[in-house]
C-alpha positions in Angstrom: -164.3 -18.4 181.8 -163.9 -15.9 184.9 -161.0 -13.7 185.9 -159.1 -13.5 189.0 -157.0 -10.3 190.3 -153.4 -11.4 190.5 -149.8 -9.9 191.7 -147.5 -10.4 189.1 -143.3 -9.9 189.1 -142.0 -9.4 185.5 -138.6 -10.2 184.2 -138.3 -5.9 183.7 -140.2 -3.8 185.8 -140.0 -0.8 183.9 -142.9 -2.1 181.6 -146.1 -4.1 182.8 -146.5 -6.4 180.0 -143.0 -7.9 180.1 -142.3 -11.8 180.8 -143.7 -12.9 183.9 -141.3 -14.4 186.3 -143.6 -15.0 189.5 -147.2 -14.4 190.7 -149.3 -14.7 193.8 -152.9 -16.0 193.5 -155.1 -17.0 196.8 -151.8 -16.0 199.1 -149.4 -18.6 197.5 -146.6 -17.8 195.4 -145.6 -19.3 192.1 -142.4 -19.3 190.6 -142.8 -19.5 186.6 -140.5 -22.1 185.3 -141.5 -21.5 181.3 -143.3 -19.4 179.4 -145.4 -21.9 177.2 -147.4 -19.7 175.1 -147.9 -15.9 174.6 -150.2 -14.0 172.0 -151.9 -10.7 172.1 -155.4 -9.3 171.2 -157.0 -6.5 170.3 -153.6 -4.2 168.7 -155.4 -4.4 165.5 -158.7 -3.7 166.0 -159.3 -0.4 167.5 -162.2 -0.8 169.3 -160.9 -3.7 171.4 -158.1 -2.7 174.6 -155.2 -5.1 173.9 -155.2 -8.1 176.2 -151.3 -10.1 176.8 -152.0 -13.2 177.4 -148.9 -15.6 178.8 -149.7 -19.5 179.2 -146.9 -20.5 181.9 -145.3 -23.5 183.7 -145.7 -22.7 187.7 -142.8 -24.1 189.9 -146.1 -26.4 191.2 -146.2 -28.6 188.5 -149.1 -26.4 187.0 -149.8 -24.3 184.0 -151.9 -20.9 184.4 -153.4 -18.9 181.7 -152.6 -15.3 182.6 -153.7 -11.5 180.7 -152.2 -8.7 181.1 -154.9 -5.7 180.8 -152.4 -2.9 178.8 -154.5 0.0 179.1 -155.0 -0.5 183.0 -152.3 -2.3 184.0 -154.1 -5.5 186.1 -153.1 -8.8 186.0 -155.7 -11.5 186.2 -155.4 -15.1 185.7 -158.1 -17.1 183.7 -160.0 -20.0 185.3 -162.2 -21.8 183.2 -165.8 -22.0 185.1 -166.0 -25.9 186.6 -164.6 -27.0 189.6 -162.5 -24.8 192.2 -159.5 -25.1 190.6 
């Protein structure tokens, strides 16, 4: 898996890891039509940085896995290695 940095607009801009409502990837804007799933990794283990994951459905008919790195405030799209997405 590899990560590509993306810009994300959230439901409530006061906190960056709120539910995403849209994102921009490779110059294209995607509106989130549904948050299909969400989970957090690393919150219990003090040696790991907290990461929030969201599996979202977009207005373009695709699903994406996006991640928010809470300590750095960075959003990324998680891509599975293989043919170009």
